A tleap script that builds the chain and sets N, CA, C and O, in Angstrom:
source leaprc.protein.ff14SB
mol = sequence {
  NMET LYS SER ASN SER LEU VAL HIE ARG THR
  GLY VAL LEU ALA THR GLY ALA VAL ILE ALA
  MET LEU PRO SER LEU GLY VAL ALA ALA LEU
  THR LEU CYS THR LEU ALA ALA VAL ASP VAL
  PRO GLU ARG ALA GLY ARG ASP VAL ALA ALA
  ARG GLN TYR ALA VAL ILE PRO ILE GLU SER
  ARG SER ASP PHE CYS ARG THR LYS SER GLU
  GLY HIE TYR ALA ASP PRO HIE ASP HIE ALA
  VAL PHE TYR ARG CYS MET ASN SER ARG ARG
  ARG MET ALA THR TYR GLU PHE ARG CYS ALA
  ASP GLY ALA TRP TYR ASP ASP GLU ARG LEU
  ALA CYS VAL ALA ARG CARG
}
set mol.1.N position { 0.845 -1.173 0.000 }
set mol.1.CA position { 0.000 0.000 0.000 }
set mol.1.C position { 0.892 1.238 0.000 }
set mol.1.O position { 1.884 1.284 0.727 }
set mol.2.N position { 0.547 2.247 -0.813 }
set mol.2.CA position { 1.341 3.463 -0.900 }
set mol.2.C position { 1.247 4.268 0.389 }
set mol.2.O position { 0.299 4.117 1.161 }
set mol.3.N position { 2.240 5.125 0.613 }
set mol.3.CA position { 2.263 5.908 1.846 }
set mol.3.C position { 1.164 6.961 1.885 }
set mol.3.O position { 0.825 7.445 2.966 }
set mol.4.N position { 0.590 7.334 0.728 }
set mol.4.CA position { -0.460 8.345 0.724 }
set mol.4.C position { -1.855 7.724 0.760 }
set mol.4.O position { -2.845 8.404 0.489 }
set mol.5.N position { -1.937 6.456 1.087 }
set mol.5.CA position { -3.234 5.775 1.175 }
set mol.5.C position { -3.622 5.574 2.631 }
set mol.5.O position { -2.771 5.482 3.515 }
set mol.6.N position { -4.913 5.508 2.852 }
set mol.6.CA position { -5.465 5.261 4.181 }
set mol.6.C position { -6.401 4.070 4.079 }
set mol.6.O position { -6.939 3.803 3.005 }
set mol.7.N position { -6.606 3.351 5.171 }
set mol.7.CA position { -7.576 2.267 5.167 }
set mol.7.C position { -8.718 2.665 6.085 }
set mol.7.O position { -8.500 3.002 7.249 }
set mol.8.N position { -9.943 2.625 5.556 }
set mol.8.CA position { -11.141 3.002 6.298 }
set mol.8.C position { -12.196 1.921 6.126 }
set mol.8.O position { -12.219 1.222 5.113 }
set mol.9.N position { -13.057 1.787 7.103 }
set mol.9.CA position { -14.150 0.826 6.979 }
set mol.9.C position { -15.290 1.427 6.166 }
set mol.9.O position { -15.863 0.728 5.331 }
set mol.10.N position { -15.637 2.676 6.371 }
set mol.10.CA position { -16.690 3.350 5.604 }
set mol.10.C position { -16.209 4.751 5.270 }
set mol.10.O position { -15.137 5.164 5.714 }
set mol.11.N position { -16.995 5.489 4.487 }
set mol.11.CA position { -16.621 6.842 4.094 }
set mol.11.C position { -16.566 7.782 5.288 }
set mol.11.O position { -17.537 7.884 6.038 }
set mol.12.N position { -15.457 8.463 5.475 }
set mol.12.CA position { -15.256 9.362 6.605 }
set mol.12.C position { -14.511 10.591 6.112 }
set mol.12.O position { -13.714 10.499 5.178 }
set mol.13.N position { -14.757 11.722 6.721 }
set mol.13.CA position { -13.969 12.908 6.416 }
set mol.13.C position { -12.795 12.976 7.367 }
set mol.13.O position { -12.973 12.864 8.580 }
set mol.14.N position { -11.597 13.157 6.838 }
set mol.14.CA position { -10.419 13.378 7.677 }
set mol.14.C position { -10.436 14.846 8.088 }
set mol.14.O position { -10.766 15.715 7.282 }
set mol.15.N position { -10.083 15.121 9.329 }
set mol.15.CA position { -10.173 16.497 9.798 }
set mol.15.C position { -8.844 17.013 10.298 }
set mol.15.O position { -7.938 16.242 10.614 }
set mol.16.N position { -8.740 18.325 10.365 }
set mol.16.CA position { -7.574 19.009 10.878 }
set mol.16.C position { -8.014 20.401 11.275 }
set mol.16.O position { -9.213 20.658 11.391 }
set mol.17.N position { -7.078 21.299 11.485 }
set mol.17.CA position { -7.450 22.662 11.870 }
set mol.17.C position { -6.583 23.662 11.138 }
set mol.17.O position { -5.418 23.393 10.847 }
set mol.18.N position { -7.152 24.811 10.845 }
set mol.18.CA position { -6.419 25.908 10.211 }
set mol.18.C position { -6.917 27.205 10.835 }
set mol.18.O position { -8.097 27.339 11.158 }
set mol.19.N position { -6.019 28.143 10.998 }
set mol.19.CA position { -6.384 29.444 11.542 }
set mol.19.C position { -6.477 30.426 10.381 }
set mol.19.O position { -5.569 30.498 9.553 }
set mol.20.N position { -7.573 31.182 10.317 }
set mol.20.CA position { -7.772 32.136 9.225 }
set mol.20.C position { -8.077 33.512 9.791 }
set mol.20.O position { -8.851 33.645 10.739 }
set mol.21.N position { -7.470 34.530 9.210 }
set mol.21.CA position { -7.751 35.903 9.599 }
set mol.21.C position { -8.927 36.399 8.757 }
set mol.21.O position { -8.876 36.337 7.529 }
set mol.22.N position { -9.977 36.888 9.401 }
set mol.22.CA position { -11.174 37.343 8.708 }
set mol.22.C position { -11.579 38.739 9.198 }
set mol.22.O position { -12.590 38.883 9.886 }
set mol.23.N position { -10.798 39.761 8.847 }
set mol.23.CA position { -11.111 41.097 9.347 }
set mol.23.C position { -12.450 41.619 8.846 }
set mol.23.O position { -13.088 42.415 9.535 }
set mol.24.N position { -12.897 41.192 7.659 }
set mol.24.CA position { -14.177 41.657 7.131 }
set mol.24.C position { -15.353 41.210 7.991 }
set mol.24.O position { -16.410 41.840 7.976 }
set mol.25.N position { -15.172 40.121 8.742 }
set mol.25.CA position { -16.223 39.636 9.623 }
set mol.25.C position { -16.007 40.082 11.067 }
set mol.25.O position { -16.812 39.776 11.946 }
set mol.26.N position { -14.926 40.800 11.303 }
set mol.26.CA position { -14.622 41.224 12.660 }
set mol.26.C position { -14.132 40.080 13.519 }
set mol.26.O position { -14.268 40.122 14.741 }
set mol.27.N position { -13.565 39.059 12.903 }
set mol.27.CA position { -13.084 37.881 13.622 }
set mol.27.C position { -11.567 37.830 13.500 }
set mol.27.O position { -11.034 37.890 12.392 }
set mol.28.N position { -10.873 37.722 14.617 }
set mol.28.CA position { -9.410 37.673 14.586 }
set mol.28.C position { -8.913 36.320 14.115 }
set mol.28.O position { -7.958 36.239 13.342 }
set mol.29.N position { -9.551 35.265 14.574 }
set mol.29.CA position { -9.108 33.925 14.165 }
set mol.29.C position { -10.303 32.980 14.164 }
set mol.29.O position { -11.204 33.101 14.994 }
set mol.30.N position { -10.301 32.063 13.249 }
set mol.30.CA position { -11.376 31.091 13.133 }
set mol.30.C position { -10.756 29.725 12.889 }
set mol.30.O position { -9.827 29.599 12.091 }
set mol.31.N position { -11.246 28.730 13.548 }
set mol.31.CA position { -10.742 27.378 13.328 }
set mol.31.C position { -11.704 26.644 12.406 }
set mol.31.O position { -12.885 26.492 12.719 }
set mol.32.N position { -11.193 26.192 11.277 }
set mol.32.CA position { -11.988 25.395 10.347 }
set mol.32.C position { -11.561 23.947 10.504 }
set mol.32.O position { -10.375 23.669 10.680 }
set mol.33.N position { -12.495 23.031 10.445 }
set mol.33.CA position { -12.162 21.650 10.740 }
set mol.33.C position { -11.913 20.769 9.529 }
set mol.33.O position { -11.176 19.791 9.652 }
set mol.34.N position { -12.473 21.051 8.391 }
set mol.34.CA position { -12.300 20.141 7.259 }
set mol.34.C position { -11.104 20.563 6.439 }
set mol.34.O position { -11.168 21.565 5.727 }
set mol.35.N position { -10.020 19.826 6.522 }
set mol.35.CA position { -8.830 20.092 5.726 }
set mol.35.C position { -8.609 19.034 4.664 }
set mol.35.O position { -7.981 19.299 3.638 }
set mol.36.N position { -9.105 17.871 4.897 }
set mol.36.CA position { -8.904 16.804 3.920 }
set mol.36.C position { -10.166 15.970 3.855 }
set mol.36.O position { -10.778 15.651 4.874 }
set mol.37.N position { -10.534 15.630 2.657 }
set mol.37.CA position { -11.701 14.778 2.476 }
set mol.37.C position { -11.224 13.462 1.879 }
set mol.37.O position { -10.232 13.427 1.151 }
set mol.38.N position { -11.916 12.407 2.181 }
set mol.38.CA position { -11.486 11.085 1.747 }
set mol.38.C position { -12.472 10.538 0.723 }
set mol.38.O position { -13.684 10.569 0.936 }
set mol.39.N position { -11.947 10.040 -0.381 }
set mol.39.CA position { -12.758 9.426 -1.429 }
set mol.39.C position { -12.769 7.919 -1.198 }
set mol.39.O position { -11.759 7.252 -1.426 }
set mol.40.N position { -13.905 7.371 -0.746 }
set mol.40.CA position { -14.010 5.953 -0.422 }
set mol.40.C position { -15.046 5.320 -1.340 }
set mol.40.O position { -16.172 5.813 -1.410 }
set mol.41.N position { -14.710 4.251 -2.044 }
set mol.41.CA position { -15.697 3.555 -2.880 }
set mol.41.C position { -16.882 3.077 -2.047 }
set mol.41.O position { -16.768 2.897 -0.835 }
set mol.42.N position { -17.989 2.877 -2.693 }
set mol.42.CA position { -19.205 2.480 -1.976 }
set mol.42.C position { -19.186 0.998 -1.641 }
set mol.42.O position { -19.841 0.199 -2.310 }
set mol.43.N position { -18.441 0.630 -0.611 }
set mol.43.CA position { -18.367 -0.760 -0.141 }
set mol.43.C position { -18.479 -0.757 1.377 }
set mol.43.O position { -17.569 -1.198 2.080 }
set mol.44.N position { -19.592 -0.261 1.865 }
set mol.44.CA position { -19.785 -0.145 3.306 }
set mol.44.C position { -19.591 -1.488 3.989 }
set mol.44.O position { -20.063 -2.520 3.511 }
set mol.45.N position { -18.892 -1.460 5.110 }
set mol.45.CA position { -18.684 -2.659 5.891 }
set mol.45.C position { -17.455 -3.468 5.506 }
set mol.45.O position { -17.133 -4.448 6.177 }
set mol.46.N position { -16.758 -3.079 4.434 }
set mol.46.CA position { -15.544 -3.782 4.019 }
set mol.46.C position { -14.362 -2.842 4.133 }
set mol.46.O position { -14.516 -1.633 3.964 }
set mol.47.N position { -13.197 -3.372 4.414 }
set mol.47.CA position { -11.991 -2.555 4.439 }
set mol.47.C position { -11.627 -2.190 3.011 }
set mol.47.O position { -11.530 -3.058 2.143 }
set mol.48.N position { -11.427 -0.894 2.773 }
set mol.48.CA position { -11.057 -0.430 1.438 }
set mol.48.C position { -9.909 0.563 1.562 }
set mol.48.O position { -9.793 1.253 2.575 }
set mol.49.N position { -9.061 0.639 0.544 }
set mol.49.CA position { -7.990 1.632 0.516 }
set mol.49.C position { -8.579 2.924 -0.036 }
set mol.49.O position { -9.341 2.895 -1.003 }
set mol.50.N position { -8.237 4.040 0.562 }
set mol.50.CA position { -8.763 5.335 0.129 }
set mol.50.C position { -7.629 6.328 -0.016 }
set mol.50.O position { -6.681 6.310 0.769 }
set mol.51.N position { -7.716 7.190 -1.009 }
set mol.51.CA position { -6.709 8.223 -1.247 }
set mol.51.C position { -7.156 9.485 -0.527 }
set mol.51.O position { -8.320 9.870 -0.629 }
set mol.52.N position { -6.260 10.130 0.194 }
set mol.52.CA position { -6.579 11.359 0.904 }
set mol.52.C position { -6.192 12.541 0.033 }
set mol.52.O position { -5.072 12.602 -0.474 }
set mol.53.N position { -7.117 13.484 -0.146 }
set mol.53.CA position { -6.869 14.677 -0.943 }
set mol.53.C position { -6.842 15.891 -0.027 }
set mol.53.O position { -7.758 16.096 0.770 }
set mol.54.N position { -5.803 16.684 -0.140 }
set mol.54.CA position { -5.694 17.894 0.666 }
set mol.54.C position { -6.702 18.922 0.175 }
set mol.54.O position { -7.017 18.975 -1.014 }
set mol.55.N position { -7.202 19.733 1.088 }
set mol.55.CA position { -8.111 20.825 0.764 }
set mol.55.C position { -7.440 22.098 1.246 }
set mol.55.O position { -7.083 22.214 2.419 }
set mol.56.N position { -7.269 23.045 0.348 }
set mol.56.CA position { -6.522 24.265 0.635 }
set mol.56.C position { -7.495 25.430 0.816 }
set mol.56.O position { -8.238 25.751 -0.112 }
set mol.57.N position { -7.511 26.079 2.003 }
set mol.57.CA position { -8.370 27.251 2.168 }
set mol.57.C position { -7.839 28.412 1.330 }
set mol.57.O position { -6.629 28.628 1.259 }
set mol.58.N position { -8.730 29.147 0.708 }
set mol.58.CA position { -8.374 30.293 -0.121 }
set mol.58.C position { -9.066 31.517 0.464 }
set mol.58.O position { -10.237 31.448 0.836 }
set mol.59.N position { -8.348 32.640 0.550 }
set mol.59.CA position { -8.985 33.865 1.035 }
set mol.59.C position { -10.074 34.258 0.052 }
set mol.59.O position { -9.821 34.369 -1.148 }
set mol.60.N position { -11.271 34.465 0.546 }
set mol.60.CA position { -12.401 34.755 -0.336 }
set mol.60.C position { -13.006 36.102 -0.013 }
set mol.60.O position { -13.293 36.411 1.143 }
set mol.61.N position { -13.193 36.887 -1.036 }
set mol.61.CA position { -13.901 38.159 -0.904 }
set mol.61.C position { -15.248 38.054 -1.634 }
set mol.61.O position { -15.906 39.059 -1.903 }
set mol.62.N position { -15.629 36.841 -1.940 }
set mol.62.CA position { -16.833 36.556 -2.708 }
set mol.62.C position { -18.087 36.680 -1.843 }
set mol.62.O position { -18.052 36.440 -0.636 }
set mol.63.N position { -19.184 37.056 -2.477 }
set mol.63.CA position { -20.495 37.044 -1.833 }
set mol.63.C position { -21.296 35.837 -2.306 }
set mol.63.O position { -22.526 35.873 -2.342 }
set mol.64.N position { -20.593 34.769 -2.667 }
set mol.64.CA position { -21.216 33.558 -3.198 }
set mol.64.C position { -22.356 33.082 -2.299 }
set mol.64.O position { -23.402 32.667 -2.798 }
set mol.65.N position { -22.167 33.136 -0.987 }
set mol.65.CA position { -23.144 32.579 -0.049 }
set mol.65.C position { -24.264 33.542 0.334 }
set mol.65.O position { -25.153 33.188 1.109 }
set mol.66.N position { -24.224 34.734 -0.197 }
set mol.66.CA position { -25.191 35.760 0.205 }
set mol.66.C position { -26.637 35.270 0.108 }
set mol.66.O position { -27.448 35.575 0.983 }
set mol.67.N position { -26.969 34.515 -0.941 }
set mol.67.CA position { -28.343 34.045 -1.157 }
set mol.67.C position { -28.502 32.545 -0.896 }
set mol.67.O position { -29.527 31.963 -1.252 }
set mol.68.N position { -27.502 31.917 -0.281 }
set mol.68.CA position { -27.520 30.472 -0.059 }
set mol.68.C position { -27.819 30.138 1.403 }
set mol.68.O position { -27.700 30.981 2.292 }
set mol.69.N position { -28.209 28.888 1.622 }
set mol.69.CA position { -28.358 28.348 2.969 }
set mol.69.C position { -27.001 27.848 3.442 }
set mol.69.O position { -26.068 27.726 2.648 }
set mol.70.N position { -26.892 27.559 4.739 }
set mol.70.CA position { -25.656 27.014 5.277 }
set mol.70.C position { -25.373 25.654 4.639 }
set mol.70.O position { -26.284 24.842 4.482 }
set mol.71.N position { -24.104 25.400 4.268 }
set mol.71.CA position { -23.744 24.120 3.670 }
set mol.71.C position { -22.546 24.237 2.746 }
set mol.71.O position { -21.890 25.278 2.707 }
set mol.72.N position { -22.251 23.170 1.995 }
set mol.72.CA position { -21.140 23.107 1.042 }
set mol.72.C position { -21.701 23.205 -0.371 }
set mol.72.O position { -22.735 22.610 -0.675 }
set mol.73.N position { -21.006 23.970 -1.253 }
set mol.73.CA position { -21.447 24.167 -2.630 }
set mol.73.C position { -20.259 24.113 -3.578 }
set mol.73.O position { -19.202 24.677 -3.293 }
set mol.74.N position { -20.434 23.432 -4.707 }
set mol.74.CA position { -19.402 23.394 -5.742 }
set mol.74.C position { -19.392 24.722 -6.489 }
set mol.74.O position { -20.439 25.342 -6.673 }
set mol.75.N position { -18.206 25.159 -6.922 }
set mol.75.CA position { -18.089 26.355 -7.759 }
set mol.75.C position { -18.623 26.003 -9.147 }
set mol.75.O position { -18.224 24.983 -9.709 }
set mol.76.N position { -19.518 26.822 -9.716 }
set mol.76.CA position { -20.084 26.475 -11.016 }
set mol.76.C position { -19.088 26.582 -12.178 }
set mol.76.O position { -19.346 26.043 -13.254 }
set mol.77.N position { -17.958 27.267 -11.980 }
set mol.77.CA position { -16.997 27.498 -13.061 }
set mol.77.C position { -15.694 26.723 -12.908 }
set mol.77.O position { -15.026 26.453 -13.907 }
set mol.78.N position { -15.318 26.361 -11.694 }
set mol.78.CA position { -14.055 25.669 -11.438 }
set mol.78.C position { -14.348 24.461 -10.559 }
set mol.78.O position { -14.644 24.616 -9.374 }
set mol.79.N position { -14.270 23.266 -11.120 }
set mol.79.CA position { -14.665 22.048 -10.400 }
set mol.79.C position { -13.716 21.672 -9.265 }
set mol.79.O position { -14.038 20.787 -8.472 }
set mol.80.N position { -12.565 22.315 -9.169 }
set mol.80.CA position { -11.638 22.044 -8.072 }
set mol.80.C position { -11.929 22.932 -6.862 }
set mol.80.O position { -11.332 22.738 -5.803 }
set mol.81.N position { -12.830 23.896 -6.999 }
set mol.81.CA position { -13.137 24.854 -5.935 }
set mol.81.C position { -14.522 24.562 -5.362 }
set mol.81.O position { -15.452 24.216 -6.091 }
set mol.82.N position { -14.639 24.710 -4.035 }
set mol.82.CA position { -15.954 24.627 -3.407 }
set mol.82.C position { -16.039 25.645 -2.286 }
set mol.82.O position { -15.020 26.156 -1.822 }
set mol.83.N position { -17.252 25.937 -1.855 }
set mol.83.CA position { -17.518 26.936 -0.832 }
set mol.83.C position { -18.199 26.295 0.366 }
set mol.83.O position { -18.975 25.349 0.231 }
set mol.84.N position { -17.893 26.825 1.527 }
set mol.84.CA position { -18.590 26.458 2.767 }
set mol.84.C position { -19.321 27.708 3.199 }
set mol.84.O position { -18.685 28.713 3.520 }
set mol.85.N position { -20.635 27.670 3.216 }
set mol.85.CA position { -21.449 28.805 3.641 }
set mol.85.C position { -21.829 28.598 5.101 }
set mol.85.O position { -22.399 27.570 5.466 }
set mol.86.N position { -21.508 29.582 5.928 }
set mol.86.CA position { -21.795 29.498 7.359 }
set mol.86.C position { -22.512 30.764 7.807 }
set mol.86.O position { -22.143 31.878 7.435 }
set mol.87.N position { -23.530 30.565 8.603 }
set mol.87.CA position { -24.301 31.685 9.119 }
set mol.87.C position { -23.527 32.358 10.250 }
set mol.87.O position { -23.302 31.761 11.302 }
set mol.88.N position { -23.123 33.605 10.020 }
set mol.88.CA position { -22.468 34.371 11.087 }
set mol.88.C position { -23.530 35.276 11.709 }
set mol.88.O position { -24.670 35.310 11.246 }
set mol.89.N position { -23.167 35.980 12.716 }
set mol.89.CA position { -24.152 36.830 13.393 }
set mol.89.C position { -24.642 37.970 12.497 }
set mol.89.O position { -25.790 38.402 12.600 }
set mol.90.N position { -23.762 38.448 11.624 }
set mol.90.CA position { -24.123 39.606 10.800 }
set mol.90.C position { -24.592 39.242 9.402 }
set mol.90.O position { -25.417 39.950 8.825 }
set mol.91.N position { -24.076 38.137 8.841 }
set mol.91.CA position { -24.433 37.759 7.466 }
set mol.91.C position { -23.983 36.327 7.193 }
set mol.91.O position { -23.342 35.697 8.034 }
set mol.92.N position { -24.324 35.823 6.015 }
set mol.92.CA position { -23.864 34.493 5.609 }
set mol.92.C position { -22.418 34.636 5.148 }
set mol.92.O position { -22.133 35.382 4.211 }
set mol.93.N position { -21.508 33.926 5.801 }
set mol.93.CA position { -20.081 34.013 5.501 }
set mol.93.C position { -19.707 32.996 4.427 }
set mol.93.O position { -20.244 31.888 4.393 }
set mol.94.N position { -18.772 33.388 3.541 }
set mol.94.CA position { -18.291 32.527 2.462 }
set mol.94.C position { -16.860 32.111 2.741 }
set mol.94.O position { -15.993 32.966 2.923 }
set mol.95.N position { -16.593 30.795 2.779 }
set mol.95.CA position { -15.239 30.269 2.911 }
set mol.95.C position { -14.974 29.457 1.658 }
set mol.95.O position { -15.757 28.576 1.304 }
set mol.96.N position { -13.877 29.751 0.989 }
set mol.96.CA position { -13.559 29.128 -0.289 }
set mol.96.C position { -12.394 28.157 -0.116 }
set mol.96.O position { -11.427 28.465 0.582 }
set mol.97.N position { -12.482 26.986 -0.747 }
set mol.97.CA position { -11.459 25.959 -0.667 }
set mol.97.C position { -11.137 25.427 -2.058 }
set mol.97.O position { -11.979 25.467 -2.955 }
set mol.98.N position { -9.923 24.931 -2.231 }
set mol.98.CA position { -9.509 24.312 -3.496 }
set mol.98.C position { -9.008 22.906 -3.202 }
set mol.98.O position { -8.214 22.701 -2.283 }
set mol.99.N position { -9.473 21.941 -3.983 }
set mol.99.CA position { -8.985 20.565 -3.869 }
set mol.99.C position { -7.577 20.512 -4.457 }
set mol.99.O position { -7.327 21.076 -5.522 }
set mol.100.N position { -6.669 19.847 -3.779 }
set mol.100.CA position { -5.284 19.736 -4.238 }
set mol.100.C position { -5.088 18.462 -5.051 }
set mol.100.O position { -6.026 17.686 -5.231 }
set mol.101.N position { -3.890 18.251 -5.533 }
set mol.101.CA position { -3.495 17.021 -6.230 }
set mol.101.C position { -4.325 16.730 -7.467 }
set mol.101.O position { -4.509 15.563 -7.815 }
set mol.102.N position { -4.836 17.762 -8.149 }
set mol.102.CA position { -5.608 17.543 -9.362 }
set mol.102.C position { -6.979 16.947 -9.129 }
set mol.102.O position { -7.604 16.475 -10.079 }
set mol.103.N position { -7.473 16.952 -7.894 }
set mol.103.CA position { -8.793 16.400 -7.582 }
set mol.103.C position { -9.876 17.445 -7.872 }
set mol.103.O position { -9.574 18.625 -8.046 }
set mol.104.N position { -11.115 17.010 -7.920 }
set mol.104.CA position { -12.232 17.928 -8.083 }
set mol.104.C position { -13.262 17.665 -6.993 }
set mol.104.O position { -13.292 16.590 -6.393 }
set mol.105.N position { -14.107 18.666 -6.746 }
set mol.105.CA position { -15.083 18.579 -5.662 }
set mol.105.C position { -16.360 17.907 -6.153 }
set mol.105.O position { -16.954 18.331 -7.145 }
set mol.106.N position { -16.772 16.863 -5.456 }
set mol.106.CA position { -18.007 16.150 -5.770 }
set mol.106.C position { -19.058 16.609 -4.764 }
set mol.106.O position { -18.968 16.286 -3.579 }
set mol.107.N position { -20.057 17.362 -5.233 }
set mol.107.CA position { -21.048 17.921 -4.310 }
set mol.107.C position { -22.053 16.886 -3.810 }
set mol.107.O position { -22.814 17.180 -2.888 }
set mol.108.N position { -22.082 15.690 -4.385 }
set mol.108.CA position { -22.931 14.630 -3.839 }
set mol.108.C position { -22.240 13.938 -2.664 }
set mol.108.O position { -22.887 13.613 -1.669 }
set mol.109.N position { -20.931 13.713 -2.776 }
set mol.109.CA position { -20.154 13.078 -1.698 }
set mol.109.C position { -19.655 14.090 -0.671 }
set mol.109.O position { -19.249 13.711 0.428 }
set mol.110.N position { -19.683 15.383 -1.027 }
set mol.110.CA position { -19.139 16.458 -0.185 }
set mol.110.C position { -17.668 16.200 0.109 }
set mol.110.O position { -17.216 16.337 1.246 }
set mol.111.N position { -16.919 15.820 -0.942 }
set mol.111.CA position { -15.502 15.491 -0.792 }
set mol.111.C position { -14.763 15.758 -2.097 }
set mol.111.O position { -15.366 15.800 -3.170 }
set mol.112.N position { -13.443 15.938 -1.992 }
set mol.112.CA position { -12.583 16.025 -3.159 }
set mol.112.C position { -12.302 14.602 -3.636 }
set mol.112.O position { -11.940 13.737 -2.838 }
set mol.113.N position { -12.467 14.361 -4.922 }
set mol.113.CA position { -12.286 13.019 -5.481 }
set mol.113.C position { -11.352 13.072 -6.687 }
set mol.113.O position { -11.139 14.135 -7.269 }
set mol.114.N position { -10.801 11.925 -7.054 }
set mol.114.CA position { -9.901 11.846 -8.213 }
set mol.114.C position { -10.682 12.121 -9.486 }
set mol.114.O position { -11.818 11.674 -9.643 }
set mol.115.N position { -10.060 12.863 -10.391 }
set mol.115.CA position { -10.679 13.082 -11.705 }
set mol.115.C position { -10.609 11.801 -12.488 }
set mol.115.O position { -9.592 11.108 -12.449 }
set mol.116.N position { -11.647 11.473 -13.187 }
set mol.116.CA position { -11.695 10.223 -13.965 }
set mol.116.C position { -11.596 10.522 -15.429 }
set mol.116.O position { -11.618 9.605 -16.249 }
savepdb mol mol.pdb
quit
């Protein structure tokens, strides 16, 4: 098994933490939990090898989430980019992420997956 592979029983999101400066929201630091998403084939209950794809936070000045509900959304123009819309006290906040390693965001799985 390659060093960049993980073994999981079912589909799981790998988590980590990142600190982001968000002066536009009046927040000095924010901890985001999703840094890596795991692409696991649909074989629930069996051990499967899964590739871990890094997710890179991008500073966003976009109002993408202004008219959206809280949740994850794929970018309509760039399949490697997705947004996390979060309800803040003053407005709906937009957090932008890019899938690394040539992966693209699958909005049904809510994860970065290998391009086919």
